[in-house]
C-alpha positions in Angstrom: -53.0 -20.3 -227.3 -54.0 -22.2 -230.4 -56.0 -20.3 -233.0 -59.7 -21.3 -232.9 -60.7 -22.7 -236.3 -64.3 -22.1 -237.1 -66.0 -21.5 -240.4 -64.2 -18.5 -241.9 -66.2 -15.3 -242.5 -65.4 -14.3 -246.1 -67.4 -11.0 -246.3 -65.3 -8.3 -244.6 -66.7 -6.3 -241.6 -65.1 -2.9 -242.1 -64.8 0.0 -239.7 -67.4 1.9 -241.8 -70.2 0.6 -243.9 -71.2 3.9 -245.6 -70.2 7.5 -245.9 -73.4 8.7 -244.2 -76.2 7.1 -242.1 -79.1 6.4 -244.5 -76.7 7.1 -247.3 -79.0 6.9 -250.3 -81.5 9.4 -248.9 -78.7 11.7 -247.7 -76.9 11.7 -251.1 -80.2 12.4 -253.0 -81.0 15.4 -250.8 -77.4 16.7 -251.0 -77.5 16.6 -254.8 -80.7 18.6 -254.8 -79.2 21.1 -252.4 -76.2 21.7 -254.6 -78.3 22.0 -257.7 -80.6 24.6 -256.2 -78.4 26.6 -253.9 -76.6 29.7 -255.3 -73.9 30.2 -252.7 -72.2 27.1 -251.2 -69.5 28.8 -249.0 -70.1 29.2 -245.3 -73.4 30.9 -244.7 -77.0 30.3 -243.6 -76.8 26.5 -243.7 -73.7 26.6 -241.4 -75.6 28.9 -239.0 -78.6 26.5 -239.0 -76.3 23.5 -238.2 -74.5 25.4 -235.4 -77.8 26.3 -233.7 -79.2 22.8 -234.1 -76.1 21.1 -232.8 -75.9 23.4 -229.8 -79.5 22.6 -229.0 -78.9 18.8 -229.3 -75.7 19.0 -227.2 -77.4 21.3 -224.7 -74.8 24.1 -225.0 -75.3 27.8 -225.7 -72.9 28.2 -228.6 -71.5 26.0 -231.4 -68.8 26.9 -234.0 -68.5 24.7 -237.1 -65.1 24.2 -238.7 -63.6 22.1 -241.5 -62.3 19.2 -239.3 -62.0 17.9 -235.7 -58.2 18.7 -235.8 -59.0 22.3 -236.7 -61.4 22.4 -233.8 -58.7 21.6 -231.4 -56.3 24.1 -232.9 -58.9 26.8 -233.0 -60.0 26.3 -229.4 -56.5 26.6 -228.1 -55.8 29.7 -230.2 -59.0 31.4 -229.0 -58.1 30.6 -225.4 -54.7 32.3 -226.0 -56.4 35.3 -227.7 -58.6 36.0 -224.8 -55.9 35.5 -222.2 -57.5 32.5 -220.6 -54.2 30.7 -221.1 -50.7 32.1 -221.7 -47.7 31.1 -223.9 -45.6 28.5 -222.1 -48.6 27.1 -220.2 -48.5 23.5 -219.3 -51.3 21.5 -220.8 -52.2 18.1 -219.4 -53.3 15.6 -222.1 -54.7 12.1 -222.0 -52.0 9.6 -222.8 -54.4 7.6 -225.0 -55.3 10.2 -227.6 -54.9 11.4 -231.2 -52.1 13.4 -232.7 -54.1 16.5 -233.4 -54.9 16.8 -229.7 -51.2 17.3 -229.0 -49.7 18.9 -232.1 -51.5 22.3 -231.6 -50.2 22.4 -228.1 -46.6 22.2 -229.4 -47.3 24.5 -232.4 -48.7 27.2 -230.2 -45.8 27.4 -227.7 -47.6 25.4 -225.0 -46.1 22.5 -223.1 -47.8 19.1 -223.2 -47.8 17.0 -220.0 -49.0 13.4 -220.7 -51.3 12.0 -218.0 -51.7 8.3 -217.8 -55.1 6.5 -218.0 -56.9 4.0 -215.8 -57.0 0.6 -217.5 -60.6 0.1 -216.3 -61.9 3.1 -218.2 -59.2 3.9 -220.8 -59.4 7.5 -219.6 -57.7 9.8 -217.1 -59.0 9.2 -213.6 -58.9 11.4 -210.5 -56.2 9.1 -209.3 -54.0 9.5 -212.4 -54.6 13.2 -212.6 -53.8 14.0 -209.0 -50.0 13.9 -209.3 -50.2 16.6 -212.0 -52.5 19.1 -210.4 -49.8 21.4 -209.2 -47.9 21.2 -212.5 -50.5 22.0 -215.1 -52.5 25.1 -216.1 -54.9 23.4 -218.5 -56.3 19.9 -218.7 -57.4 18.8 -222.3 -59.2 15.6 -221.7 -59.9 13.1 -224.5 -63.1 11.2 -223.8 -61.7 7.9 -225.3 -64.0 5.7 -227.4 -67.3 6.6 -225.8 -65.9 6.2 -222.3 -65.1 8.5 -219.4 -63.8 8.1 -215.9 -65.3 10.1 -213.0 -65.3 13.3 -215.1 -67.6 15.1 -212.7 -64.9 14.7 -210.0 -62.2 15.8 -212.4 -64.2 18.9 -213.2 -64.3 19.8 -209.5 -60.6 19.1 -209.1 -59.8 21.4 -212.0 -62.0 24.2 -210.6 -60.4 23.9 -207.2 -56.9 24.2 -208.6 -57.7 26.9 -211.2 -57.0 24.6 -214.1 -58.8 25.4 -217.4 -60.7 22.2 -218.2 -61.6 21.4 -221.9 -62.7 18.2 -223.6 -62.1 16.4 -226.8 -65.4 14.6 -227.4 -64.7 13.5 -231.0 -65.2 9.8 -230.1 -68.0 10.1 -227.6 -71.0 11.9 -229.1 -74.1 10.9 -227.0 -72.3 9.3 -224.1 -73.4 10.4 -220.6 -72.2 10.4 -217.0 -75.0 10.9 -214.5 -77.3 11.8 -217.4 -75.0 14.6 -218.4 -73.6 14.5 -222.0 -69.9 14.2 -222.4 -68.7 17.4 -223.9 -70.6 19.5 -221.3 -68.2 19.1 -218.4 -65.5 21.5 -219.5 -65.3 25.2 -220.4 -65.5 24.0 -224.1 -65.4 20.8 -226.1 -64.5 19.7 -229.6 -66.2 17.2 -231.9 -65.3 15.5 -235.1 -67.6 14.7 -238.0 -65.1 12.7 -240.0 -66.6 10.1 -242.2 -66.0 7.2 -239.7 -67.4 9.0 -236.6 -70.9 9.2 -235.1 -72.2 11.8 -237.5 -70.5 12.3 -240.8 -70.1 15.5 -242.8 -67.2 13.8 -244.7 -64.8 16.2 -243.0 -65.9 18.6 -240.3 -65.6 19.6 -236.6 -67.4 21.6 -234.0 -66.6 23.5 -230.8 -69.2 24.1 -228.1 -69.1 26.4 -225.1 -71.4 28.4 -222.8 -68.9 31.2 -222.6 -69.8 34.2 -224.8 -66.4 35.8 -224.7 -64.8 32.5 -225.9 -67.5 32.1 -228.5 -66.7 35.5 -230.0 -63.0 34.7 -230.1 -63.7 31.4 -231.8 -65.9 33.0 -234.5 -63.2 35.6 -235.3 -60.2 33.2 -235.2 -62.1 30.7 -237.5 -62.1 33.2 -240.4 -59.0 35.4 -240.7 -59.5 37.3 -237.5 -62.0 39.7 -238.9 -65.4 40.7 -237.5 -67.7 39.9 -240.4 -69.5 37.0 -238.7 -70.1 38.7 -235.4 -73.4 40.4 -234.3 -73.6 44.1 -235.1 -73.2 45.2 -231.5 -69.9 43.2 -231.2 -68.7 44.7 -234.5 -69.5 48.2 -233.4 -67.6 47.8 -230.1 -64.5 46.3 -231.9 -64.4 49.0 -234.5 -64.8 51.8 -231.9 -61.9 50.3 -229.9 -59.4 50.5 -232.8 -60.9 53.6 -234.4 -62.1 52.3 -237.8 -65.2 52.7 -239.9 -67.4 50.1 -241.6 -65.5 50.3 -244.9 -62.1 49.8 -243.4 -63.4 46.9 -241.2 -63.9 44.7 -244.3 -60.2 44.1 -244.3 -59.3 44.7 -240.7 -57.9 41.7 -238.8 -58.2 41.9 -235.0 -56.3 38.9 -233.7 -54.3 35.8 -234.5 -56.4 33.5 -236.6 -56.7 30.9 -239.4 -59.0 30.1 -242.2 -60.7 26.8 -241.1 -64.2 27.7 -242.4 -66.5 24.9 -243.4 -68.8 25.1 -246.4 -72.6 25.1 -246.5 -72.3 21.8 -248.3 -70.9 20.1 -245.3 -73.3 22.0 -243.0 -76.2 20.7 -245.1 -75.0 17.1 -244.6 -74.7 17.8 -240.9 -78.3 19.1 -240.7 -79.6 16.0 -242.6 -77.7 13.7 -240.3 -78.8 15.4 -237.1 -82.3 14.0 -237.5 -80.8 10.5 -237.0 -79.0 11.5 -233.8 -81.1 9.4 -231.4 -81.2 6.4 -233.8 -77.4 6.4 -234.3 -76.6 6.8 -230.6 -79.2 4.3 -229.4 -77.9 1.7 -231.9 -74.3 2.2 -230.9 -75.2 2.0 -227.2 -77.1 -1.3 -227.7 -74.2 -2.7 -229.7 -71.7 -1.8 -227.0 -73.7 -3.6 -224.4 -73.9 -6.7 -226.5 -70.1 -6.7 -227.2 -69.1 -5.7 -223.7 -71.2 -8.5 -222.1 -69.0 -10.9 -224.2 -65.8 -9.2 -223.1 -66.8 -9.3 -219.4 -67.1 -13.1 -219.7 -63.6 -13.6 -221.2 -60.8 -13.9 -218.7 -58.2 -13.3 -221.3 -59.4 -9.7 -221.8 -59.4 -6.6 -219.7 -62.8 -5.9 -218.2 -64.0 -2.3 -218.2 -65.6 -0.6 -215.1 -68.1 1.8 -216.5 -71.0 1.5 -214.0 -70.9 5.3 -213.4 -71.9 5.9 -217.0 -75.5 6.2 -217.9 -75.0 5.8 -221.6 -72.1 4.6 -223.7 -72.0 5.6 -227.4 -68.8 4.8 -229.2 -67.8 4.3 -232.9 -65.5 1.4 -232.1 -65.1 -1.4 -229.5 -61.8 -1.6 -227.7 -60.3 -5.0 -227.0 -57.4 -5.1 -224.5 -55.7 -8.4 -223.9 -54.0 -9.2 -220.6 -50.8 -10.5 -222.1 -49.0 -10.6 -225.5 -50.0 -14.2 -226.2 -53.7 -13.4 -225.9 -53.3 -10.2 -227.9 -51.7 -12.0 -230.8 -54.4 -14.7 -230.6 -57.4 -12.3 -230.8 -55.7 -10.0 -233.3 -55.1 -12.9 -235.7 -58.5 -14.4 -235.0 -60.3 -11.1 -236.1 -58.0 -10.7 -239.1 -58.6 -14.3 -240.1 -62.4 -13.6 -240.1 -62.0 -10.5 -242.3 -62.9 -8.1 -239.4 -61.0 -4.8 -239.9 -59.2 -3.8 -236.8 -56.9 -0.9 -235.8 -54.6 0.1 -233.0 -56.5 1.9 -230.2 -56.2 5.5 -231.4 -52.5 6.4 -231.4 -51.6 4.2 -228.4 -49.5 6.1 -225.9 -49.1 9.4 -227.6 -45.7 9.9 -225.7 -44.3 7.0 -227.8 -45.2 8.5 -231.1 -42.2 9.7 -233.3 -43.4 13.4 -233.5 -43.7 13.5 -229.7 -40.2 12.1 -229.1 -38.9 14.6 -231.6 -40.3 17.8 -230.0 -40.8 16.9 -226.3 -37.9 16.0 -224.1 -39.8 15.3 -220.8 -42.1 12.4 -221.8 -42.9 11.0 -218.3 -44.1 7.5 -217.8 -47.5 6.1 -218.6 -47.5 2.3 -217.9 -51.2 1.8 -218.4 -51.3 3.6 -221.7 -48.2 1.5 -222.7 -50.2 -1.7 -222.0 -53.0 -0.6 -224.2 -50.4 0.4 -226.8 -49.0 -3.1 -226.9 -52.1 -5.3 -226.2 -55.0 -3.4 -227.7 -57.1 -3.0 -230.9 -60.6 -2.0 -231.8 -63.2 -3.0 -234.3 -66.3 -1.3 -235.6 -69.4 -0.3 -233.8 -71.3 1.2 -236.7 -75.1 1.6 -236.3 -75.7 -0.4 -239.5 -74.2 -3.7 -238.4 -76.3 -6.6 -239.5 -77.5 -9.2 -237.0 -75.3 -11.9 -238.5 -72.3 -9.6 -238.2 -73.0 -8.9 -234.6 -73.4 -12.6 -233.9 -70.0 -13.3 -235.4 -68.3 -10.5 -233.5 -69.7 -11.8 -230.2 -68.5 -15.3 -231.1 -65.0 -14.0 -231.8 -64.9 -12.3 -228.4 -65.7 -15.5 -226.5 
């Protein structure tokens, strides 16, 4: 394919335009908060953010941490602490995912089992999961780039086979299947508030669940394994169980844990960004429809099948070419026009150097391999200008 020469776009279209949505207003409020607040470590502002996020996400509990990667690590540790999963358990993971979905599995003595994706959705489907149902104890699904396959069916499959089902929803805040928010299908779900994601707290992550026992374990494992952040009745029960008084409890550590606490500074940013939740998600959803319509009309690109989804909110738009020639053509075309593009997440995670180093049985994932070789993504930030969107649509033709 010969590279289409049109008037070159000189102003770059980057993956992110700003640190925060409505950045000037947010930075002004943040400066005022820092100047007027006495204690900035994890405290009341964090509690406010957790309650507000849980309400928005329609979950009972939310636990704020210092990053999305920490959220994944903490969730798995808490599940081990309460005996929901055991050391040596096999954990199914989406082939198209991020390193910090898999590294905690290896670090915690669990065994990753890579599950291939469907090309039509970029996610694990009931069909690709079925061969693994008798071989896994946990399924940690990554909801890739705002998409999901038939996740309601997957939830039922996991329940039938006594598989613990959890979600990484770091890339899909606000996306819905059958009007149910992604992140609400599993026992628990993780989110990321990294600067380039839907809501930015610069760095930050969240875990949500409806399970009180898991919530308690998460709160303790987030901060050293002590009971300081638990309700008084939970504290009393724990102290009675091990036979300590309130004074000794200050430096008593009840289970395996980390220090992945956030600060009230990042929580304040989160609270300020939550009021833009609907605006951010609706803008991304509208942008996706515009770009996807162009992709659907291009026979050189893979067409997605997402009719089962009632809302698609992603932070980047995936472009998957059908062959190497088309991939090189569109990759060079976007680069020529100063559009920042990246590989699609980590490609097939089983092909990453760390995975090959630590996991002998890597299996085969032909669909993820295709995405690994022929895919890239570009921005879907909610502050794209009209002329930028027009150019991007033109490049997709």
